[in-house]
C-alpha positions as CSV (number, residue, x, y, z in Angstrom):
1,M,0.0,0.0,0.1
2,A,1.2,3.8,-1.0
3,T,0.6,6.6,1.0
4,F,-0.1,9.7,-1.3
5,V,0.2,13.3,0.0
6,L,-1.7,15.4,-2.4
7,V,-0.5,19.0,-2.6
8,P,-2.6,21.5,-4.5
9,G,-1.6,24.7,-6.8
10,G,-2.0,28.3,-6.1
11,W,-5.4,29.4,-4.9
12,H,-6.7,26.0,-4.5
13,G,-7.3,23.8,-1.6
14,S,-7.6,20.0,-1.1
15,W,-11.0,20.0,-3.1
16,S,-8.9,20.2,-6.2
17,F,-8.2,16.4,-5.9
18,E,-11.8,15.5,-5.0
19,A,-12.2,13.4,-8.1
20,V,-8.8,11.6,-7.8
21,V,-8.9,10.8,-4.1
22,P,-11.7,8.0,-4.2
23,L,-9.8,6.4,-7.1
24,L,-6.8,6.1,-5.1
25,E,-8.5,5.0,-2.1
26,R,-10.6,2.4,-3.9
27,A,-7.2,0.9,-4.9
28,G,-6.2,0.1,-1.4
29,H,-4.1,3.2,-0.7
30,A,-3.8,5.9,1.9
31,V,-4.3,9.5,0.6
32,H,-3.9,12.8,2.3
33,A,-5.0,15.8,0.6
34,L,-3.9,19.2,1.8
35,T,-5.2,22.6,1.9
36,L,-2.1,24.8,2.7
37,T,-1.7,27.5,5.3
38,G,-3.4,30.9,4.1
39,L,-5.6,29.2,1.9
40,R,-8.1,27.8,4.6
41,P,-11.3,29.4,4.7
42,D,-11.0,30.2,8.6
43,D,-7.4,31.8,8.0
44,D,-7.2,35.6,8.9
45,N,-5.1,38.1,7.0
46,A,-2.2,37.9,9.2
47,T,-1.8,34.2,8.4
48,V,-2.4,34.9,4.7
49,A,0.3,37.6,5.0
50,T,2.9,35.6,6.7
51,A,2.6,32.2,4.7
52,N,5.5,31.6,2.4
53,L,7.1,28.6,0.8
54,D,8.6,27.5,4.2
55,T,5.2,27.5,5.7
56,H,4.0,25.3,3.0
57,A,6.8,22.7,3.1
58,D,6.2,22.7,7.0
59,D,2.6,21.8,6.3
60,V,3.6,18.7,4.5
61,L,6.4,17.8,7.0
62,R,3.8,18.1,9.8
63,L,1.6,15.7,8.1
64,L,4.3,13.3,7.9
65,D,5.0,13.6,11.4
66,R,1.6,13.3,12.6
67,A,0.4,10.4,10.5
68,H,3.8,8.7,11.0
69,I,4.5,8.4,7.2
70,T,7.9,6.9,6.5
71,S,7.4,6.3,2.7
72,A,5.4,9.1,1.1
73,T,4.4,9.7,-2.5
74,L,4.3,13.6,-2.7
75,V,2.2,14.7,-5.7
76,G,2.2,18.7,-6.3
77,H,0.0,20.4,-8.9
78,S,1.2,23.6,-10.3
79,Y,2.8,25.8,-7.5
80,G,2.5,22.6,-5.5
81,G,5.7,21.4,-7.3
82,M,7.7,23.9,-5.4
83,V,6.2,22.7,-2.2
84,I,6.9,19.0,-2.5
85,A,10.4,19.9,-3.6
86,A,11.2,21.8,-0.5
87,A,9.3,19.3,1.8
88,A,11.3,16.4,0.2
89,D,14.7,18.1,0.6
90,R,13.9,18.4,4.5
91,A,12.0,14.9,5.0
92,R,15.1,13.0,6.2
93,G,14.4,10.1,3.7
94,R,10.8,9.6,4.2
95,V,9.7,10.3,0.9
96,S,10.1,7.5,-1.8
97,R,8.6,9.2,-4.7
98,L,7.7,12.7,-6.1
99,V,5.1,13.3,-8.9
100,H,5.0,16.9,-10.2
101,L,1.5,17.2,-11.9
102,D,2.0,20.0,-14.5
103,A,4.1,21.6,-11.9
104,Y,7.4,23.5,-11.1
105,V,10.5,21.6,-10.5
106,P,12.6,24.1,-9.0
107,R,16.5,24.1,-8.8
108,D,18.3,25.5,-5.7
109,G,17.7,29.2,-5.7
110,E,14.7,29.4,-7.9
111,S,11.1,30.5,-6.9
112,C,7.7,30.1,-8.5
113,W,8.0,33.8,-9.5
114,S,11.4,33.2,-11.3
115,S,10.6,29.7,-12.9
116,T,7.3,31.0,-14.5
117,T,6.6,33.1,-17.5
118,E,6.0,36.8,-17.7
119,R,2.5,36.3,-18.4
120,Y,2.0,34.5,-14.8
121,R,4.2,37.1,-13.1
122,E,1.8,40.0,-14.3
123,V,-1.1,37.8,-13.1
124,F,0.7,37.6,-9.6
125,A,1.3,41.2,-9.7
126,A,-2.2,42.4,-10.7
127,G,-3.7,40.1,-8.3
128,A,-1.9,41.4,-5.3
129,A,-2.2,45.0,-6.0
130,T,-5.3,45.3,-3.7
131,T,-3.6,44.1,-0.6
132,G,0.1,43.8,-1.3
133,Y,0.4,40.2,0.3
134,A,-2.5,38.2,-1.0
135,V,-2.9,37.3,-5.0
136,R,-6.7,37.3,-5.7
137,P,-7.6,34.3,-8.1
138,P,-7.7,34.8,-12.0
139,D,-11.1,35.3,-13.0
140,G,-13.4,32.5,-14.4
141,G,-12.2,29.6,-12.3
142,D,-13.6,27.5,-9.5
143,P,-15.5,29.7,-6.8
144,R,-13.9,27.8,-4.0
145,R,-10.4,29.3,-4.8
146,R,-9.0,31.8,-2.3
147,P,-6.5,34.5,-2.3
148,H,-3.1,33.1,-2.4
149,P,-0.1,34.3,0.0
150,L,2.3,36.2,-2.4
151,A,5.2,35.4,-0.3
152,S,5.1,31.9,-1.3
153,F,5.2,32.7,-4.9
154,L,8.1,35.1,-4.3
155,Q,10.4,33.2,-2.0
156,T,13.4,31.2,-3.5
157,I,13.8,27.4,-2.4
158,R,17.0,26.5,-0.9
159,L,17.9,22.9,-1.7
160,T,20.8,20.8,0.0
161,G,21.0,18.1,-2.5
162,T,19.0,15.5,-0.6
163,L,16.2,15.8,-3.0
164,A,18.2,14.1,-5.6
165,Q,18.2,11.0,-3.5
166,V,14.3,10.4,-3.7
167,P,14.3,7.1,-5.6
168,R,11.4,8.0,-8.1
169,R,10.6,11.3,-9.7
170,E,8.2,12.0,-12.5
171,F,6.9,14.8,-14.3
172,I,3.3,14.9,-15.8
173,Y,3.1,17.3,-18.7
174,C,-0.3,18.5,-19.7
175,S,-0.2,19.0,-23.5
176,G,-3.8,20.5,-23.9
177,W,-2.9,24.2,-23.1
178,E,0.3,24.4,-25.3
179,D,-0.4,28.2,-26.0
180,R,-0.3,29.4,-22.3
181,T,1.8,26.7,-20.5
182,P,4.7,27.8,-18.5
183,F,6.1,24.2,-18.4
184,A,7.3,23.4,-22.0
185,E,10.7,24.1,-21.4
186,L,10.8,22.2,-18.2
187,R,9.3,19.2,-20.1
188,T,12.3,19.4,-22.6
189,R,14.9,19.6,-19.8
190,L,13.4,16.7,-17.7
191,Q,13.2,14.6,-20.7
192,A,16.8,14.9,-21.2
193,D,17.5,13.9,-17.5
194,P,17.8,10.1,-17.2
195,E,16.8,10.4,-13.5
196,W,13.3,11.8,-14.3
197,Q,10.4,10.1,-15.9
198,V,8.1,12.2,-17.9
199,H,4.6,11.6,-18.7
200,D,2.2,13.3,-21.2
201,L,-1.4,13.8,-20.9
202,P,-3.5,15.5,-23.4
203,T,-5.4,17.8,-21.2
204,G,-5.5,21.4,-19.8
205,H,-3.8,22.3,-16.7
206,D,-6.5,21.1,-14.2
207,A,-6.0,17.3,-15.4
208,M,-7.6,16.2,-11.9
209,H,-10.9,17.7,-13.0
210,E,-10.5,16.9,-16.8
211,A,-9.2,13.4,-16.6
212,P,-9.3,12.2,-12.9
213,E,-9.3,8.5,-14.2
214,A,-6.0,9.3,-16.2
215,V,-4.4,11.1,-13.4
216,A,-5.2,8.0,-11.1
217,A,-3.9,5.7,-13.3
218,L,-0.5,7.4,-13.9
219,L,-0.3,7.7,-10.0
220,L,-0.9,4.0,-9.6
221,G,1.5,3.2,-12.4
222,E,-0.9,1.9,-14.9
223,C,-1.4,2.4,-18.5
224,V,-3.4,5.2,-19.8
225,A,-4.7,6.1,-23.3
226,D,-2.8,9.1,-24.7
227,A,-5.4,10.7,-27.0
228,S,-2.7,12.6,-28.9
229,T,-1.5,9.2,-30.2
230,L,-4.9,8.2,-31.5
231,G,-5.7,5.8,-28.6
232,R,-1.9,4.2,-28.3
233,Q,-1.7,2.4,-24.9
234,A,1.3,3.9,-22.9
235,C,2.5,2.2,-20.0
236,H,4.5,4.5,-17.6
């Protein structure tokens, strides 16, 4: 039995994995979906203003402690890739697998801000203009989204090298939004790295909602049909 820790992306909470969680649990695995500090409905302004990347990595580490998890599969979506990288680097060997689901894969000294495109830096800056510390969600998404702590997008990650000792590291590239994705260059970089396994899903960014069965299949190590190859079965 595997233990999955699911970390949402910017503005999102544990609910973003609501369609994937039961599929993993039905397969017999333990699943913990997190809502990060500053994004919980009862968090006050001071909590949002002070939450940063370290805070969010600590959210994951506290869960590992509390649930006595010693071999975790950390799954991070979008910004959540920053969080699982920081947490895994500090987890003292308690992470056995990392899955970056259309997510940032930072190197030491990088931030979400530095790793993304100018388009998204403009979204972050415009979204934080009102408060100076909380980035309002972009228009048109799930109404459950909440303002995201700006400091967590800006803080640079400090990696000691321990992250490279995680035995299994994977990147899932969502190819259905090629005109806007900030992850195209990252995909190319990781495809050239023998220590990473790269999968493609022909969905938009929110693959957990668009194709929860395909996401669960990849997390479970099963075969999924790749629509971009006309139904060819791809085992990952």
